[in-house]
C-alpha positions in Angstrom: 0.0 0.0 0.0 1.4 3.4 -1.0 1.9 5.7 1.9 0.6 9.3 2.3 3.8 11.5 2.5 4.1 14.3 5.1 7.0 16.6 4.4 8.4 18.6 7.4 10.6 21.4 6.1 12.6 22.7 9.1 15.6 24.5 10.5 16.3 26.0 13.9 18.0 28.9 12.1 16.1 31.7 10.3 16.8 33.0 6.8 18.0 29.7 5.3 15.4 29.4 2.5 13.0 27.1 4.3 9.8 28.8 3.0 11.3 28.8 -0.6 11.7 25.0 -0.4 8.2 24.7 1.1 6.7 26.7 -1.8 8.5 24.7 -4.4 7.5 21.4 -3.0 3.9 22.4 -2.4 3.5 23.7 -6.0 5.1 20.5 -7.4 2.7 18.3 -5.4 -0.2 20.4 -6.6 0.9 20.1 -10.2 1.6 16.4 -10.1 -1.2 15.1 -8.0 -3.9 17.7 -8.4 -4.1 18.2 -4.6 -1.8 19.1 -1.7 -2.3 20.5 1.8 0.3 22.8 3.4 0.6 24.0 7.0 2.3 27.2 7.9 3.9 27.4 11.4 5.5 30.8 11.3 5.6 34.1 13.2 6.9 36.4 10.5 5.6 37.4 7.1 5.7 36.8 4.3 5.3 33.1 4.9 3.8 30.1 3.1 0.2 31.1 3.6 0.9 34.4 1.9 2.3 32.7 -1.2 -0.2 29.7 -1.5 -3.4 30.8 0.4 -5.6 28.3 -1.5 -3.9 25.2 -0.2 -2.3 26.4 3.1 -3.6 26.5 6.6 -1.9 28.2 9.6 -1.1 26.0 12.6 0.6 26.3 15.9 2.3 24.1 18.5 2.0 26.6 21.4 -0.8 24.8 23.3 -2.1 21.3 23.5 -5.2 22.0 21.4 -3.2 23.4 18.6 -0.8 20.4 18.7 -3.6 17.8 18.7 -5.4 19.6 15.9 -2.3 19.5 13.7 -1.3 15.9 14.6 -4.8 14.6 13.8 -4.4 16.0 10.3 -0.9 14.7 9.8 -1.6 11.0 10.7 -4.5 10.8 8.3 -3.9 8.4 5.5 -6.0 10.2 2.8 -3.4 10.1 0.0 -3.2 13.9 0.1 0.5 14.8 0.4 1.1 17.4 3.2 3.8 20.0 3.6 4.7 21.7 6.9 6.7 25.0 6.8 8.0 24.7 10.3 9.3 28.1 11.6 12.5 28.2 13.5 10.8 29.5 16.6 8.7 26.3 16.8 11.5 23.8 15.9 12.2 22.5 19.4 8.6 22.4 20.6 7.5 20.5 17.5 10.1 17.8 17.7 9.7 17.5 21.5 6.0 16.9 20.8 6.8 14.3 18.1 8.9 12.4 20.6 6.4 12.6 23.4 3.5 11.1 21.4 5.6 8.8 19.2 4.6 10.6 16.1 6.9 8.7 13.6 5.9 5.3 14.8 2.2 6.2 14.9 2.3 7.7 11.4 4.1 4.7 9.9 1.5 2.4 11.5 -1.2 4.3 9.6 0.5 4.2 6.3 1.7 7.8 6.6 5.3 8.5 5.7 6.9 11.5 7.5 10.0 12.9 5.7 12.0 15.6 7.6 13.7 18.0 5.2 16.4 19.7 7.3 17.6 22.9 5.6 21.3 23.0 6.4 23.4 25.9 7.9 26.8 26.1 9.5 25.9 27.6 12.9 26.2 25.6 16.1 22.4 25.5 16.7 21.9 23.8 13.4 24.7 21.3 14.1 23.2 20.4 17.5 19.7 20.2 16.1 20.7 18.0 13.2 22.5 15.6 15.6 19.3 15.4 17.7 17.2 14.5 14.7 19.7 12.0 13.5 19.4 10.1 16.8 15.6 10.2 16.8 14.5 9.9 13.2 14.9 6.8 11.0 17.8 7.3 8.5 15.5 7.0 5.5 13.2 9.7 6.8 15.8 12.4 7.4 16.9 14.4 4.3 19.3 17.3 4.3 18.5 20.2 2.0 21.6 22.1 0.8 20.3 25.5 -0.4 23.4 26.8 -2.2 22.1 30.4 -2.3 22.5 30.6 1.5 25.1 27.9 2.2 28.0 28.4 -0.2 30.6 25.7 -0.6 30.3 22.2 0.9 27.9 21.0 3.5 29.1 20.5 7.1 30.6 17.0 7.1 28.1 15.7 9.7 25.2 16.6 7.4 26.6 15.1 4.2 26.4 11.5 5.1 22.8 10.7 4.2 20.3 11.7 1.5 20.9 15.3 0.3 18.7 17.5 -1.9 20.7 20.3 -3.5 18.9 23.5 -4.5 21.3 25.4 -6.7 21.8 29.1 -6.2 19.8 31.5 -8.4 21.4 34.9 -9.5 20.2 37.6 -7.1 17.9 39.3 -9.7 16.1 36.0 -10.2 15.9 35.3 -6.5 14.3 38.7 -6.0 11.8 37.8 -8.9 10.7 34.5 -7.4 10.4 36.0 -3.9 7.4 38.2 -5.0 4.1 37.1 -3.4 2.5 36.9 -6.8 5.1 34.5 -8.3 4.2 30.9 -9.1 6.8 28.4 -10.1 4.2 26.2 -12.0 2.7 29.3 -13.6 6.1 30.3 -14.9 6.7 26.9 -16.4 3.3 27.2 -18.2 3.7 30.7 -19.4 7.4 31.0 -20.3 7.9 29.8 -23.8 11.7 29.6 -23.6 12.3 26.3 -21.9 16.1 26.9 -22.0 15.9 29.9 -19.7 17.9 29.7 -16.5 14.8 29.9 -14.2 12.8 27.4 -16.3 15.6 24.9 -16.0 16.1 25.6 -12.3 12.4 25.0 -11.6 12.3 21.8 -13.7 15.4 20.4 -11.9 13.8 21.0 -8.5 10.6 19.4 -9.6 12.4 16.3 -10.9 14.2 16.1 -7.5 10.9 16.3 -5.6 9.4 13.7 -7.9 12.1 11.2 -6.9 11.7 12.2 -3.2 7.9 11.6 -3.4 8.5 8.1 -4.8 10.9 7.3 -2.0 8.3 8.6 0.6 5.3 6.8 -0.8 7.2 3.5 -0.9 8.5 3.8 2.6 7.6 0.7 4.6 5.3 0.9 7.5 6.5 -0.1 11.0 
């Protein structure tokens, strides 16, 4: 039985491109599957709900009610892929909650496949947080995202041992263009006639990368 993927895009560090990755993945899933559901757990704007209001709900992990509301949606095997843009302020509380309720095991038992996409950075907080996840999360469910626009050069050695998704750096003028609230990656692919343009090729590469990731997630065995 194919699992329902739940992608948790996270970092304990701000300004690493986490919402950019969440947007790309959400738009890819919507294009490929015809449906997707995203959750925005952020304090600052613009955030995912501002970019994709039609498929995004806000959520919080501040109180028990908010946590349970979110978790009830995430363990639902409804074949609708879900994306969580987990703000840095909620990183510790979210994963503390996951450990307390046994979220990973519970999800796998319901044919739901959580995939944690950790957006890498070189600061100490990121290193400690990555090590914490590596101890708690099954190896196949932890993926490092190397956003080359933010993290130039090689990944920290500790983060380069497992599965890595590399998002290549865009020139600054294109990065400013895609950061506009009105910009749609899929809309650009449909409207831009020159398929050889740098941005067209960049979006397609990322979509192919997410296609492979989705296949990995859906075939993930249950516990």
